[in-house]
N, C-alpha and C positions, 0 to 999 in steps of 0.2 A: 504494500500500500504506500506508494511513493508520496502521495499527498500528506500522509501523516508522519512521514519519516523526517529525520533531521540529520544533516551532514555532520561529520566529526568536528567541523569548526562552528557548528550552530546554524548553518544555513537551512532554512525551512525547505523541505522537499529534497534535501541532499540525500545521496544514496551510497556514500563512501564509508559510513561508520561500520565498525566491526562489532558493535553492540546490537543485540536483537530484542525487539519487543514483539511477542507473539500473542495474538488474541485467539482464545479457543479453549475448549475443555482440556485441562492439563493432562489427563490420561491419554487422550488421542494424540496430543502434541508430543508427549514423552515417547510414545510408540513410534512416531514418525522420526524423532530425533535419535532414537536408540542406536541404530546402526552407524549413522554418520558421526555421532558424538561418543561412541563407545570408548570408554577409558580416556576421555579428554577433559573432564570437568574436575577441577581441583577442590572446589568448595561449594557446597549446597547449603543455602539457608531457606527454611520455609516457616511460615506462620499460618498453619492450617486452621480451619474452624475448630474451636475448642470443645465443641459438643456440649454447650451449656444448656441446651433445651430450646434455644432461640436461634441457633445457627442454621443456615442452609448448608446442606451437604450434597455432594455429587452422588447420584444413585445410578450405578452402572449396571442396569438390568437390560442386557443386550438381547435377551430372549423375548422381550416385550415389544410389540409393534408400536409405532409412534402414536397412532390414533388412540390405542388403549391407554397408553401412558398419559397423553394429554387429557383424556377424559377422567382419568383417575386423579391426577395431581393438579392440573391447571397451572403448573409452574413451568414455563418453557419460553424460549425465545424463537426467533424466526428460523434458527438452525435446528430447533428441536432439542436443545441442550436440556438434559434432565437435572433439574435443580430443585430439591424439595426441602421443606422444613422438617427437621428431626426433633420432635418434641419429646420431653422426658416421659410422656405417657405412652410412648411407643414401646410395645413389648420387645422390639429388637433395637432398643435405643443404642446400646453400646455396639451391638453386632453391625448395624448399618454403618456406623462411623468407622469401625475397624475394617469392614469390607471396602470402604472408600479409600482409606489410607494405605492398606496393605499393597495392592498392585502398584501404586505410585512409588512406594519405597523400594519395591523389587526392581523397578526400572531405574530408579535413582542410583542404586548401588552399581548397576551396570555402567552408568555414565561416568562414575568417579574414576579418577586415575588410581593407581595402586596405593598411593599414600594420601588419597583424598579423604575429606572429612565432611560430615553432614551435621548441621545444627537445626534443631527443631524446637520452636517455641510452643509451649503447652502449659495448661494449668492443672489443678488437681482433679478435674473431671475425668481425664483420660491418661494421666501420667503413668499410672500402674499398668494399664493395658498397653500403652505405647512402648514402655520398657520391654514388655514381653514380645511385642511385634518386632521391635528393633533387634532384640536378642536372636529372634528367629531369622530375620533377614540378614543382619550383619554378623551375628555371632556374639556371644557373651564376652569373648576375649577382646572384641573390638570396642567395648564400652570405654569411653574416655572420661565422661563426667556427667553428673546431673547438677547443673548450675541452678542455684536459687537466686532469682533476680528480683530485687526490690524495685518494683515498677510503679507502685502507688503508695507512697508513705502515709497518706491520709487514711487509707483503707477504704474498702467498698462499703458504704453505709447500708446498702440494700441487702447485704448478707444476713442470713438468718440468725447465726450465733456469733461468729467471730468475723470482724472486719478484715478481709483478706488484703494483704499488702504486696503479695509476691506472686510470681509464677515461675516457670522453670524453662531452662534451655537444655535440652537433651543432646549430647554430643557422642557420635560414633565415628569410627574410621572404617575404611574399607578393609584394610589389613593392619596387623600389629605395627605400631609406630615406635621408634626408638625414643629414649628419654629426651626431653627438651623439644620434642617435635611440635608442640603447640604453645611454646613460650611466645611472648610478644615483646616488642621494643619498649624500653623505658621511656617515659616522657622527659622533656627537657628539665622540668622541675625535679624529677626523681634523679636524673643524672647529676644535677647540681648538688643535691643533698648527699648522694652516695659517693660522689667523686669530688671531694672538696679541695684537693691539692692540684697544683699546676706545675709542669716542668718549665724549663727555659724557653720552650717553644709555645707555651700557652696551652698545652694539651692537658686535659683533666685526667687525674688518676687517683687511686686510693691505695692504701697500704694494707696488705693481707699477710697474716703470719704464715711463714713457709711451713711451719710444723703442721702435720696432719692433725686436725682437731677431733678425729674419730678414734676412740680407744680400741675399736675393732682392728686397727692397723698399728703396728709398732715393730720394734726391733725383732720381736719373737716370730713374726710372719712376713716381714718386709726387710730382710737384712741388707739388701742393696740400697735401701733408702735410709740407712743408718750410717752416717759418716760425719766428720767434724767440718764446720765452717768457721773461718777465722775472721773476726770483726775488729776493725781499727777504731780508735776513738772518734775519728771524723765521720764514721758511718759506712765507709767503704769496706768491702769484704774480699776475702781470698779463699781459695780451696787449699792453699799451701801454707804451712806454719811460717810465720815471720815474727820479727821482733816487735814488741809493743802492740801485740794483738791478743784478743781473748778467744779461746777455743770454745765453740758453742755446739752442743748436741741437742737434738729435739727431745728434751726431757721435760715432762710435765712438772708443775709446782709440787705435786705430791711424790715426785721421784719416779713415776712411771716412764719407762724408756719407750718413747714413741718413734716416729719416723718423719722424714721430710715428705712433702708432696712432689718434689722434683728429684729425679735421679741425679747422680754426680755429673753425668755427661750434659744433661740439660742445664744444670746449675752453672757449669763452666761456660756453656754457650750463651746463657742469659745473665752472666755475672753483673752486667751493668744495671739490671733491674733489681738487684738484691741490696738491702740496706740493713745495717746492724744498729739496733736501738736499745738503750738502757731503759728497761721498764720495770718499775717496782724493785729497783736494785739489781735486776738480772738482765744480762745481755740476751736479746732475742733477735731472730732473723726475720725480716719482712720482705715481701716482694711488691714491686709496683705493678698494679693492675690498671691498665689504661681503659678509659671508657670506650674509645673507638679503635681498639686494638685490631679488630677485623675489618675496619672501614665502615661498619654499620653500628647503629646504636646498640648498646648492650641489651640483653634480653632479661626478662623476669618471668617467673612462673605465675600463671593465672590462678587466682583463688576460687574456691567453690561458691562463694557468696559475692554477688555483684551488687553493691549498694551505692555506687557513685551517683551523684546528683544528675550527671549528664545522661544516665541511663533511664531516668524516670520517663514514663509515658507522657507526662505533661510537657516534657522537653520536646518529644517527638511531635506532639500536637502543636506546640508553639512554632516550631520550625515550619510545619506544613501551613499553618494559618498565615505565617509571615510571607511565605512564598506566594500564596494566593491573595494576599492582602485582605483576608477575610476575618471578620470578628467572630463569626459563627463557624461551626465545624463542617468543612467540605467533606471530610472523611473522618470517621470516628476512631480515635485511639490508635494512630499509627505508631509503629515502633520508633525508638530513639535511633538516630543515625549513629551516634557514638557507640551504642551497644552493638550494632551490626558491624561497625568498623572494627571493633575489637574481635569479633568472630572472624572477620576477613583476615585480620593480622595474624590470627592463630594458624592460618594456612601456611604462613611463612613463604609466600611466593608472590612477588610483585608483578609477575606476568600471568597470574592465575585466571582461569575462566570460572566465573561465578554464576551459579544458576539459582533462580528462585521461581518455583512453579506455583506458588500461591502469592503472586506479586502484590496484590492489594493496591496501595497508593504508590508503589514502586520505591519504597524507602531503600531497598537494597541497591537499586540502580543509583540513587542519590549518594548512598554511602560509598559505592565503588568510585564514582567520579570524584567525590570529595577527598577520599583517601589518596587517589592517584595524584590529585593536585598538591596534597600535602607532602607525600614522600617520593614523588617522581615515578610512581609505578605505572605499569601498562596493563592493568587488569582489564578484562572484558566481562560483560554481563549478558545473560539471557534471562529475560523476564517473561513469564507465562501467566496469563490471567483470563479467566472466563469473563466475557462481557456481560456481567450480571447487571440488570437494570437497576437504576437508582429509583427509590421511591419518589413518586411525584410530589410528595409533601416535604421531601428533604431539601436541605440547603443546597446540596450539590445539584439537584435537578433544577431548582430555581436559578442557580448560577449558570445553567446551560449545559451541564454534564449529564448526559442521558444514561451512561453506564460507567462502571468502575474503570474500564480501560481508558475512557476519555480523561478521567482524573489522573491515572497513572502516567499516560503519555504527556499530558500537560505539565505534570510535576517534573518529569525529566527535562522537558524543554526549559522550564523556568529555573530549575536547579542548575542546569548547564550554563545558562546565561549568567546567573548569580556567581557561580564559581569563576567564570571567565572575567566578570567585572571585578571580582575581588583580586584576581591575579593582576589585572591591569592597574588597579588602585595601589597594589603593593609594589608596583614598579618592576614586575618580573619581565615585562616586555618593553613598555614605554618609559622614557626617561622623565616624563612629567607625571608623576603619580597623582598629583592634585588636580590635573586637568580633566574636565568632564568631556566625554566623547559621545556623540549621538550614535545610536545603534546602526543607523543607515549610512554613517559617514565612511568614506574610504579608509580613514585612519583606523577606525574601530574594526572594520572588516579585515584589514591587513594584520592588525594585532591579533585578532582571533585566529587567523590562519597560522600565525607563528606559534600561538599557544597550542593549536591543534596538532602541530608536529610532535608534541609530547603528550597532549591530552585530548582524548576523544570524548566530546560532550554531546554526541548525537546518538541516534539509534536507527536501525533499519526495521521498519514496521512490517510484520507479516500477519496474515489472518487465516486461520484454519478454515478449510472449505472441503466440500466433497471432491471426488476425483474430477480431473479435467476431461476424462475420457467418457464418451458415450457408453451406455450399458452394453451395447453390442460389441464394444472393444474387449470387454472382460467375459461376457456370457453369450458368445455367438450361438451356442447350441440351444439357448433359451429364447432366442430372438425370432419373432414371427417373420415369415418370408415377405409378407407385404410391407413390413417396416424396412427390410433391406432395400427394397426398390426405391425408397425415397431418402435413404440415408447415404449421403455423398461424402460426409466427413465424419471421422471417428472422434472428433474433439467437439465438446460442447460449444455452441455458438457464442456464449457470453464470456469466453475465456480470452485473456490477453496473452501476448507473447511472454510477458514477465511471469504469468501464471505457469505457462509451460516450462519456462526456464527453471523455476524453483522446483517443480516436480522432477525434472531431469536431474537437478543437482542432488536432491535427496536420494533418488534412485541410484545414482552413481557414487554416493558417499562423499560428495563435495560439500564442504561447510557452507551453509546459507550466508555466513558472514564474509565469504571470500570476495576479493575485489572484483567488481563487474564493470566493464567498459563497453560502450557501444561504438561500433565502427561500421563503415560502409565498405562492402566488398562487391564489386561488379554491380553497384547500384542497389544492393540489398542490405537491409539492416541485420547486423551480425552481433551477437553478444560474445564478448571475449571475457572469459572467467578465469581468474587466477593467472593472468599474464600468458594466455595462450594454452592453458591446460585443457580448457573446454571451449570450443567454438560452436555456437548454436545459431541457426538461421530458420525462422519460421515464416518468412515472407512468402507470398504467392509468386509464381512465375520463376522459380529457381531454374536456371539454365545449366547446361554443361559447363559453360564458362564460369559460372558462380561456384559450382562444385569443385572445379579445377583450381580456382583461386584459393579456396579454403583448404583444399588438400595440400597445396604447395606450402602452406604455413605450418604443416605437420603438427597439428594439435594432438594431445593424447586422446581426447574424445572429440568427436564431431557428431552433431545431432541436427536432424532435419525433420520437417513435418511431411508426412506422406502426401497430403493434398497439395503441398507446395511445389512439387515437381511440375515443371512447365509442360512436359509431355511424357509419354511412355519411354521415349528414347533416353531421357535423362535418368529415369528410374532404372532402366535396364543397364546403363553404363556407369551407374553410381559407384558400385564396388570396384569396377575395373579402373576407374579414375584414381581411386585411393590406392589400389594395388600398385599403380604406376608411380604416383608421387609421394605417397606416405603409407606404405603397407602396414606399419605398426599402429596406425591410428585405429582406435576402437570406434566403430560407426554404429549409430542408433537412429532409427526412423520411427517417429510417433505415428 
């Protein structure tokens, strides 16, 4: 849907972004993405319906015909999406919710890379059942944590007994992860507090005792880490005994013979980092630990309770209201950007592909773009959301948003512009940070293009639909003969060349986020996907000259439309032309 898309530099209708926003039932979308994105997603965050008794949940009863479904539920849209309210009076209250979430998690696991992680927001209604489902899908050994998130410090006043202040974030990995795999970078304030010293080059560091502080290790089981270090009065050290120095062993205050954390070879190599200091009348050996020793900010272990103010739901609501300039709520209780940013950071990959298939107001997309702007990352996102209709009495509907997808897409547009503006004001691109630039001015557009070299603030919008092909294409044996006499094209008449292109890309396993360029070959419109990897032409009147020109470019894939061939001669010679000029090209005719 080009009209709804945004270019990576913020241009409305732009088509070059590597981010995706997909409208449609997320189970159908996940099935379509399964093969193409198999093992490619680093991190998944979802905020599914909590099954509170008032939520709408997907009901995947594929055995029921559409008419029966509509008559029974009355909840559907023009695509016949099955969306029903699951009330707590339903005898299958938990079962229906679990039947909804289970297949989606099964596919989600397939999409994750081997060291991928999934984060699921949930509350007490289904946390116990969700743990069991995740243990079944991912395995008990892949359980990372059940985070308690303080999201509403005031508590819910409508609760029957206790005012609930928290919910949960359930974390699982696809495979067993090594220690430290989900640590996050320390903030600047934390680094300032933890690394209070500075060397001659202004680099922050702290001093850590070289003696191993765990009594499980000592001279008795680590004899190679038991050796003397010689300290001079000025703090310098040596591994060889010299005059006017003190011999120091890793001995505890109570006399326990411990050990050093470094072996003698490493200590000799890093001797410039060692310091001798007199502490409480005893000489001890310390090492300098630099904050940016690896070039990146130091990491810290995440705690099991998240109670930061920035994680409160009211913060998420304030950010969304501010984006839309609304005093009332366009979208109810969106998640905090800071909370999702911390989840993303736990993936420890600045080039990660992030998926959210319960996108809602697209907070995850906002968090990805914001984090990229802050740490220079190149993360990409895929948002999936059912176009659930907004209540006509809601503030969203009154503001012109007919469904949730319209809210999500507009949020990404506005968030991208805001992030871009903040970078401009910070002087990242322009030398005049205090100067105001009109959004339509050449200066502003040029600045945005420079920002877009590092930051993608757009998205490519796609919408789930039925097959592009006529029924006869898939079920010829069930097609009446009289229909064959009037069917001249196997493709539905309302489908665009772009529709056909994305069908082909999915079928061939080509990422829908791949670069797409349009070119003219022999006067025909040709889609060039991923720099010549796929060339597709769906124009009518394709001649032998057109096929020859495309074959000479030697793409890996070449795709044409059956009805596009100018005459039978072109169709007959099609394969022979490619055998002559590009025999390795995989050919496909729709």
